[in-house]
C-alpha positions in Angstrom: -15.2 11.4 37.7 -14.1 14.7 36.2 -13.5 14.7 32.4 -10.7 16.9 31.1 -11.2 18.7 27.9 -8.4 18.2 25.4 -8.0 20.7 22.5 -5.9 19.8 19.5 -5.2 22.4 16.8 -3.1 22.5 13.7 -0.6 25.4 13.6 1.3 26.4 10.4 3.9 29.0 9.9 6.0 29.8 6.8 8.5 27.0 7.5 6.8 24.2 9.5 3.5 22.8 10.6 2.8 21.8 14.2 0.2 20.1 16.3 -0.7 22.0 19.5 -2.3 20.1 22.4 -4.0 22.0 25.2 -5.1 20.5 28.5 -6.6 22.6 31.4 -4.0 23.7 33.9 -1.1 22.5 31.7 1.3 24.4 29.5 0.5 23.9 25.8 2.5 21.2 24.0 3.5 22.2 20.5 5.0 19.4 18.4 6.4 19.6 14.8 4.3 17.2 12.8 3.5 16.2 9.2 -0.1 16.2 8.0 -0.2 12.5 8.4 1.0 12.6 12.0 -1.5 15.3 12.9 -4.3 13.2 11.4 -3.3 10.2 13.4 -3.2 12.3 16.6 -6.8 13.5 15.8 -7.9 9.9 15.3 -6.3 8.8 18.6 -8.0 11.6 20.5 -11.3 11.1 18.7 -11.4 14.5 17.1 -11.9 12.9 13.7 -15.7 12.5 13.9 -18.5 12.7 16.4 -18.5 9.9 19.0 -21.1 9.0 21.6 -20.2 10.5 25.0 -17.1 12.3 23.7 -17.0 16.1 23.8 -15.0 17.4 20.8 -15.4 20.0 18.1 -18.2 18.0 16.5 -20.3 18.4 19.7 -19.1 21.9 20.5 -19.9 23.3 17.0 -22.7 20.9 15.9 -20.7 19.5 13.0 -22.2 16.4 11.4 -25.0 16.3 13.9 -26.9 13.3 12.7 -23.9 11.0 12.4 -23.0 10.0 16.0 -20.8 6.9 16.0 -21.4 4.3 18.7 -17.9 2.8 19.3 
């Protein structure tokens, strides 16, 4: 089974804020979102904290290393 890496980023310009979702081999999806909506998207895709067996920014950059959640 091949795992696809999803990258989710917050983009802000002078007028709006967006959530950008990047999947390998796909065009980026850029969606206008509020801060709340962006937070919920991160929770859904488990970018909100480290999780066992999930590759995200916390594993890539060693953020909060000792706290790996066991969902």
